[in-house]
C-alpha positions in Angstrom: 18.9 -6.4 0.0 19.4 -2.6 0.1 21.1 -2.7 -3.3 18.3 -4.8 -4.8 15.6 -2.5 -3.4 17.4 0.6 -4.7 17.7 -0.9 -8.2 14.1 -2.0 -8.4 12.8 1.2 -6.9 14.6 3.4 -9.5 12.8 1.4 -12.3 9.3 2.2 -11.0 7.0 4.0 -13.4 10.0 5.4 -15.4 10.5 7.9 -12.5 7.0 9.4 -12.7 6.4 8.8 -9.0 8.1 9.9 -5.8 8.8 6.7 -3.8 9.3 7.7 -0.2 10.5 5.4 2.6 9.1 6.8 5.9 10.9 6.2 9.1 11.3 9.4 11.1 8.7 11.8 9.7 6.4 13.0 12.5 3.0 11.4 12.2 1.0 14.6 12.4 -0.3 17.4 10.3 3.0 19.4 10.9 5.1 16.5 9.7 3.0 16.0 6.6 3.3 19.7 5.8 7.0 19.5 6.2 7.3 16.7 3.7 5.3 18.6 1.1 7.4 21.7 1.7 10.6 19.7 1.3 9.4 18.2 -2.0 8.4 21.7 -3.2 11.8 23.1 -2.2 13.7 20.2 -3.7 11.7 20.8 -7.0 13.0 24.3 -7.1 16.6 23.5 -6.1 17.0 20.5 -8.5 15.3 22.1 -11.5 12.7 19.3 -11.5 9.5 21.3 -11.1 7.4 18.1 -11.4 8.5 17.1 -7.9 6.3 19.8 -6.5 3.2 17.9 -7.5 4.4 14.4 -8.4 2.3 11.5 -7.0 3.8 9.9 -3.9 4.1 6.2 -3.1 4.9 5.4 0.5 6.7 2.4 1.9 7.1 2.4 5.7 8.2 0.0 8.4 7.0 0.2 12.1 6.4 3.9 12.9 7.2 4.7 9.2 4.2 2.5 8.2 1.9 4.4 10.5 3.1 7.6 9.0 2.6 6.4 5.5 -1.0 5.5 6.4 -1.5 8.7 8.4 -0.3 10.9 5.5 -2.7 9.1 3.2 -5.7 9.8 5.5 -5.0 13.5 5.1 -3.5 13.9 1.7 -4.9 10.9 -0.1 -5.4 12.8 -3.4 -1.6 13.0 -3.6 -0.8 9.4 -2.7 -0.7 6.7 -5.4 -0.4 3.9 -2.8 1.1 3.0 0.6 2.7 -0.1 2.0 2.8 -0.2 5.8 4.8 -2.9 7.6 4.2 -4.0 11.2 3.4 -0.8 12.9 1.2 -0.6 16.0 0.3 3.1 15.8 -2.1 3.3 12.9 -4.8 5.8 13.6 -7.9 3.7 14.4 -10.3 6.4 13.5 -12.1 6.6 10.1 -9.8 6.0 7.1 -10.8 9.4 5.6 -9.0 10.0 2.3 -6.9 6.8 2.7 -10.1 4.8 1.9 -9.5 5.8 -1.7 -5.8 4.9 -1.7 -4.6 1.3 -2.5 -2.9 0.0 0.6 -1.0 -3.1 1.7 -0.6 -3.9 5.4 2.0 -6.4 6.6 1.8 -8.3 9.9 4.6 -10.4 11.5 3.5 -13.8 12.9 6.2 -13.6 15.5 5.7 -9.9 16.2 4.1 -8.5 19.3 0.3 -9.2 19.5 -0.6 -5.6 19.9 0.9 -4.8 16.5 -1.3 -7.4 14.9 -4.3 -6.2 16.7 -3.8 -2.6 15.6 -3.2 -3.5 12.0 -6.1 -5.9 11.8 -8.6 -3.5 13.3 -7.6 -0.7 10.9 -7.6 -3.0 7.9 -11.0 -4.5 8.7 -12.6 -1.1 9.2 -11.2 0.2 6.0 -12.2 -2.8 3.9 -15.7 -2.5 5.4 -15.7 1.0 4.0 -14.6 -0.2 0.6 -10.9 0.6 0.8 -8.8 -1.2 -1.9 -6.5 -2.8 0.7 -4.7 -6.1 1.3 -3.2 -7.6 4.4 -0.6 -10.3 4.7 1.1 -12.1 7.5 4.7 -13.2 7.1 6.3 -15.9 9.4 8.8 -13.4 10.9 9.1 -10.9 13.7 9.4 -7.1 13.5 11.6 -6.9 10.4 10.5 -5.3 7.1 9.2 -7.4 4.2 11.6 -9.9 2.6 9.4 -11.0 -0.3 10.6 -8.2 -2.7 8.8 -9.9 -5.7 5.5 -9.5 -3.9 6.2 -5.9 -2.9 7.4 -4.7 -6.3 4.8 -6.6 -8.3 2.1 -5.0 -6.1 3.6 -1.5 -6.4 4.0 -1.8 -10.2 0.4 -2.9 -10.6 -0.9 -0.1 -8.4 1.1 2.5 -10.3 0.0 1.1 -13.7 -3.6 1.3 -12.6 -3.5 4.7 -10.8 -0.9 7.0 -12.2 -2.3 9.9 -14.3 -2.4 9.6 -18.0 -0.6 12.9 -18.3 2.1 14.0 -15.8 0.0 16.9 -14.5 -3.3 15.1 -14.3 -5.0 13.7 -11.1 -4.5 10.1 -10.0 -7.0 7.7 -11.6 -9.5 5.8 -9.5 -8.7 2.2 -8.9 -11.9 0.1 -9.4 -12.4 -2.6 -6.9 -14.4 -4.7 -9.3 -11.5 -4.9 -11.7 -9.3 -6.7 -9.1 -8.9 -10.0 -7.3 -9.9 -11.0 -3.7 -8.0 -13.2 -1.3 -9.6 -15.2 1.6 -7.7 -14.4 4.8 -8.9 -17.7 6.3 -8.1 -20.2 3.4 -5.6 -18.3 1.2 -7.9 -18.9 -1.8 -8.0 -16.2 -4.5 -10.6 -15.3 -7.1 -11.6 -12.5 -9.4 -13.9 -10.1 -7.8 -16.8 -11.4 -9.8 -16.1 -15.0 -8.8 -15.3 -14.6 -5.1 -17.7 -16.6 -3.0 -16.9 -15.1 0.4 -17.6 -11.6 1.8 -15.6 -9.1 -0.3 -15.5 -6.5 2.5 -13.4 -8.8 4.7 -11.1 -10.1 2.0 -7.8 -8.8 0.8 -8.0 -6.8 -2.4 -5.3 -7.2 -5.1 -5.1 -5.3 -8.4 -4.5 -8.2 -10.7 -3.9 -12.0 -11.0 -0.1 -11.7 -10.6 -0.3 -9.8 -7.3 -3.1 -12.1 -6.1 -0.8 -15.1 -6.7 2.0 -13.2 -4.8 -0.3 -12.6 -1.9 -1.4 -16.3 -2.0 2.3 -17.4 -1.8 2.5 -15.7 1.5 -1.0 -16.7 2.7 -0.3 -20.4 1.9 -3.4 -21.1 -0.1 -3.8 -23.0 -3.4 -7.2 -22.4 -4.9 -7.4 -20.0 -7.8 -10.7 -19.1 -9.4 -10.5 -17.0 -12.6 -13.8 -18.0 -14.3 -17.3 -18.6 -12.9 
């Protein structure tokens, strides 16, 4: 699993993004500043000056997921996207800058209920504020995601939509209306224009492929692409 993740991660966006797996970074302003300082120092030491300002994509499990989300709340303009898995410590205040960052939250069906409650509350509040986020529940406990196709298809789509046109440019806005929505109760998916439920409570996916991947985990069958 580790070898597959490494191989697929190195292929992302031709290297034009810093993919960071968060596990031990302190989930506070000092920890975030440390990460930015380290990237800047690494840029100087390695001779890759682009690392000082390169977009960041976070993948975090448990406390690492909370950190990925927490960093995005403060430094969202630097974050291309975040995937947070099965944490119970997500800040339940306003999403702040993370409301503009594509995010994917993962819950474990056999994980502790308080983790599910924390993730669900943060997700629902963010979606109500228009955040481009999705949430999925896998059938497992407190382990990280095992559906690598779902994870990397979603990351690829988010990077395709949001990375700057030029290396030094700002991240592009990801338009909610251009994506798909998934019903958390039925697993049905539809284009944004064709979705018949309440968009603000549905999972948002960037394209058809990622919506089908989300549906694979959700267990639905209905697909509506025209209306």
